[in-house]
C-alpha positions in Angstrom: 46.4 46.4 -2.5 43.9 43.9 -0.8 44.3 40.3 -0.8 41.8 37.5 -0.9 41.2 33.9 -0.3 38.7 31.2 0.2 38.3 29.4 3.4 37.1 25.8 2.7 35.1 24.6 6.0 34.5 20.5 6.3 33.6 18.0 9.1 36.6 17.2 10.9 35.0 13.3 11.4 34.4 13.3 7.2 36.7 15.8 5.4 34.6 15.2 2.1 31.4 17.0 4.1 31.6 20.5 3.6 29.8 22.6 6.1 26.9 24.9 4.5 26.3 28.0 6.2 29.2 28.1 9.1 29.6 31.4 10.2 33.3 33.3 10.1 33.5 36.3 12.3 36.5 38.9 12.4 37.4 42.4 12.9 39.2 42.7 9.7 36.8 41.6 6.9 33.6 41.2 8.2 33.1 37.7 7.7 30.8 35.6 6.0 29.0 32.6 5.7 30.1 29.5 3.9 28.3 28.1 0.8 27.3 24.8 -0.3 30.1 23.5 -1.0 31.4 24.5 2.4 33.6 27.8 0.8 33.6 31.6 1.7 35.6 34.1 -0.1 37.2 36.6 2.2 38.9 39.9 1.3 41.4 41.7 3.5 40.7 45.4 2.5 44.2 46.5 4.8 47.6 45.5 2.8 49.6 45.9 5.7 48.0 43.0 7.8 50.2 40.3 7.5 47.5 38.1 9.1 44.9 37.6 11.6 42.4 35.3 13.5 39.0 34.7 12.9 36.3 32.5 14.7 34.2 30.1 12.5 31.0 28.6 14.3 28.2 26.1 13.2 25.1 25.0 15.3 26.1 21.2 16.0 29.9 21.9 16.0 32.6 23.7 18.6 33.7 26.7 17.4 37.1 26.7 16.0 39.6 29.8 16.1 42.4 30.0 13.0 44.8 32.3 11.6 45.3 32.9 7.8 48.1 35.2 6.9 48.8 37.2 3.5 51.2 34.5 2.2 48.1 32.3 1.7 46.2 35.2 -0.6 44.7 33.8 -3.9 44.6 30.2 -2.4 42.2 28.2 -0.6 42.6 27.7 3.0 41.1 24.5 4.5 39.9 24.0 8.3 37.7 21.8 9.8 35.0 21.6 12.7 34.9 19.0 15.2 31.3 18.0 16.7 31.4 18.2 20.7 33.1 16.1 22.5 35.3 14.8 19.2 39.3 14.5 19.6 40.7 17.9 18.7 43.6 18.3 16.5 
């Protein structure tokens, strides 16, 4: 059975600032783009996949690679992007 989650992307310097138009790329879901609220709903069709990595990028920010796991299905996964030269966490 496929599993779905919402990815919520914000600015690391101001986590109340949602990043609209962040592009999510991966080899499992086909990726997507965040909406006005910084959200993108992604579905993993391969039920045997326990997790996978994806890249998130947006002009003016450093690309971020994150992993999401099957136990995060039906939740919102929060992440943030750093401006170039900002301290990474």
